C-alpha positions as CSV (number, residue, x, y, z in Angstrom):
1,M,0.3,0.2,-0.1
2,M,2.8,2.3,0.1
3,Q,4.7,1.5,-2.6
4,A,1.5,2.3,-4.6
5,F,0.6,5.3,-1.9
6,R,4.5,7.2,-3.1
7,E,4.2,6.6,-6.6
8,R,0.7,8.4,-6.6
9,I,2.4,11.6,-5.0
10,P,2.2,13.6,-7.8
11,E,-1.3,12.8,-8.6
12,F,-2.7,14.0,-5.0
13,A,-0.3,17.0,-5.2
14,V,-3.2,17.9,-8.1
15,L,-5.6,16.4,-6.1
16,K,-4.3,19.3,-3.2
17,T,-4.3,22.7,-5.5
18,V,-7.9,21.8,-7.3
19,G,-8.9,22.0,-4.3
20,F,-9.6,18.4,-2.1
21,S,-9.2,18.9,1.8
22,D,-6.6,16.5,3.6
23,L,-9.3,13.6,4.5
24,T,-11.2,13.5,1.3
25,V,-7.6,12.5,-0.1
26,F,-7.3,9.9,2.5
27,T,-10.9,8.9,1.9
28,I,-10.0,7.9,-1.1
29,V,-6.3,6.8,-1.2
30,L,-8.4,3.9,1.7
31,A,-11.4,3.7,-0.5
32,E,-9.2,2.4,-3.3
33,F,-7.6,0.1,-1.0
34,N,-10.5,-1.5,0.3
35,L,-12.4,-2.4,-2.2
36,T,-8.5,-3.3,-4.3
37,N,-9.0,-5.9,-1.9
38,R,-12.3,-7.0,-1.1
39,C,-12.8,-8.2,-4.7
40,R,-9.4,-9.8,-3.9
41,S,-11.0,-11.8,-0.9
42,R,-14.2,-12.5,-2.5
43,S,-12.3,-14.0,-5.2
44,R,-9.7,-16.3,-3.9
45,L,-13.2,-17.5,-1.2
46,T,-15.5,-18.5,-4.7
47,I,-12.0,-20.3,-6.1
48,A,-11.9,-22.1,-3.0
49,A,-15.4,-22.9,-3.2
50,F,-15.1,-24.3,-6.4
51,L,-11.8,-26.0,-6.0
52,M,-13.6,-28.0,-2.7
53,P,-15.6,-30.7,-4.4
54,L,-11.7,-31.7,-5.8
55,A,-10.5,-31.7,-2.4
56,K,-13.6,-34.4,-1.1
57,D,-11.4,-37.1,-1.4
58,T,-8.0,-35.9,1.0
59,I,-10.8,-33.5,3.3
60,G,-14.2,-35.5,3.9
61,I,-16.0,-32.1,2.9
62,A,-17.6,-31.6,-0.5
63,H,-18.9,-28.4,0.5
64,I,-18.6,-24.5,2.2
65,R,-21.3,-23.7,4.2
66,P,-22.5,-20.0,4.4
67,I,-21.0,-19.0,7.8
68,V,-17.3,-20.0,6.0
69,F,-18.5,-16.8,3.7
70,Y,-18.8,-14.4,5.7
71,Y,-15.8,-15.9,8.9
72,G,-13.1,-15.5,6.1
73,G,-15.0,-12.1,4.7
74,V,-14.7,-10.8,8.0
75,C,-11.4,-11.7,8.7
76,A,-10.2,-10.1,5.1
77,Y,-11.8,-7.1,6.3
78,L,-9.9,-6.7,9.2
79,W,-6.8,-8.0,7.6
80,R,-7.5,-4.7,5.3
81,L,-8.1,-2.4,8.3
82,S,-4.9,-3.5,9.5
83,A,-2.8,-2.8,6.8
84,A,-4.3,1.2,6.0
85,W,-3.5,1.3,10.1
86,F,0.0,0.6,9.9
87,P,1.1,-0.1,6.7
88,D,4.4,0.4,7.0
89,G,3.9,-3.6,9.1
90,A,3.2,-3.3,13.1
91,P,4.5,-0.4,15.2
92,N,7.6,0.6,17.2
93,G,5.9,0.6,20.5
Protein backbone atom coordinates (compact mmCIF):
# COMPACT_ATOMS: atom_id res chain seq x y z
CA MET A 1 0.00 0.00 0.00
CA MET A 2 2.79 2.42 0.85
CA GLN A 3 4.54 1.81 -2.47
CA ALA A 4 1.34 2.52 -4.39
CA PHE A 5 0.83 5.62 -2.26
CA ARG A 6 4.36 6.89 -2.92
CA GLU A 7 3.98 6.34 -6.66
CA ARG A 8 0.82 8.45 -6.70
CA ILE A 9 2.11 11.45 -4.74
CA PRO A 10 2.02 13.70 -7.85
CA GLU A 11 -1.64 12.77 -8.38
CA PHE A 12 -2.44 13.65 -4.78
CA ALA A 13 -0.62 16.94 -5.22
CA VAL A 14 -2.90 17.76 -8.15
CA LEU A 15 -5.95 16.90 -6.05
CA LYS A 16 -4.70 19.15 -3.25
CA THR A 17 -4.03 21.95 -5.74
CA VAL A 18 -7.54 21.68 -7.13
CA GLY A 19 -8.93 22.07 -3.61
CA PHE A 20 -9.45 18.64 -2.08
CA SER A 21 -8.90 18.46 1.67
CA ASP A 22 -6.49 16.11 3.40
CA LEU A 23 -9.39 14.04 4.69
CA THR A 24 -10.86 13.68 1.20
CA VAL A 25 -7.56 12.51 -0.28
CA PHE A 26 -7.11 10.09 2.63
CA THR A 27 -10.64 8.76 2.08
CA ILE A 28 -9.94 8.24 -1.62
CA VAL A 29 -6.79 6.25 -0.79
CA LEU A 30 -8.58 4.06 1.77
CA ALA A 31 -11.56 3.51 -0.52
CA GLU A 32 -9.32 2.37 -3.37
CA PHE A 33 -7.35 0.07 -1.07
CA ASN A 34 -10.54 -1.35 0.41
CA LEU A 35 -12.16 -1.95 -2.98
CA THR A 36 -9.19 -3.75 -4.51
CA ASN A 37 -8.68 -5.96 -1.48
CA ARG A 38 -12.39 -6.70 -1.15
CA CYS A 39 -12.50 -7.90 -4.76
CA ARG A 40 -9.37 -9.96 -4.19
CA SER A 41 -10.69 -11.64 -1.03
CA ARG A 42 -14.09 -12.41 -2.59
CA SER A 43 -12.50 -13.94 -5.65
CA ARG A 44 -10.28 -16.13 -3.48
CA LEU A 45 -13.25 -17.34 -1.43
CA THR A 46 -15.13 -18.11 -4.65
CA ILE A 47 -12.19 -20.07 -6.05
CA ALA A 48 -12.00 -22.01 -2.79
CA ALA A 49 -15.70 -22.87 -3.06
CA PHE A 50 -15.22 -24.24 -6.57
CA LEU A 51 -12.13 -26.23 -5.59
CA MET A 52 -13.69 -27.86 -2.51
CA PRO A 53 -15.33 -30.74 -4.44
CA LEU A 54 -11.90 -31.64 -5.83
CA ALA A 55 -10.53 -31.95 -2.29
CA LYS A 56 -13.38 -34.19 -1.10
CA ASP A 57 -11.26 -37.33 -0.96
CA THR A 58 -8.48 -35.57 0.95
CA ILE A 59 -10.36 -33.62 3.59
CA GLY A 60 -13.73 -35.38 3.62
CA ILE A 61 -16.03 -32.44 2.90
CA ALA A 62 -17.35 -31.39 -0.48
CA HIS A 63 -18.70 -27.90 0.09
CA ILE A 64 -18.16 -24.80 2.17
CA ARG A 65 -20.93 -23.72 4.52
CA PRO A 66 -22.10 -20.11 4.13
CA ILE A 67 -20.82 -19.19 7.61
CA VAL A 68 -17.29 -19.87 6.39
CA PHE A 69 -17.73 -17.19 3.74
CA TYR A 70 -18.94 -14.81 6.43
CA TYR A 71 -15.93 -15.52 8.67
CA GLY A 72 -13.60 -15.28 5.68
CA GLY A 73 -15.05 -11.89 4.81
CA VAL A 74 -14.71 -10.67 8.40
CA CYS A 75 -11.09 -11.85 8.56
CA ALA A 76 -10.33 -10.17 5.23
CA TYR A 77 -11.91 -6.94 6.49
CA LEU A 78 -9.86 -7.02 9.70
CA TRP A 79 -6.74 -7.69 7.66
CA ARG A 80 -7.50 -4.70 5.40
CA LEU A 81 -8.16 -2.52 8.42
CA SER A 82 -4.86 -3.46 10.06
CA ALA A 83 -2.98 -2.92 6.79
CA ALA A 84 -4.57 0.51 6.46
CA TRP A 85 -3.66 1.54 10.01
CA PHE A 86 -0.12 0.13 9.86
CA PRO A 87 0.94 0.31 6.18
CA ASP A 88 4.66 -0.25 6.84
CA GLY A 89 4.14 -3.19 9.18
CA ALA A 90 3.62 -3.54 12.89
CA PRO A 91 3.94 -0.40 15.03
CA ASN A 92 7.12 0.15 16.97
CA GLY A 93 6.26 0.39 20.56
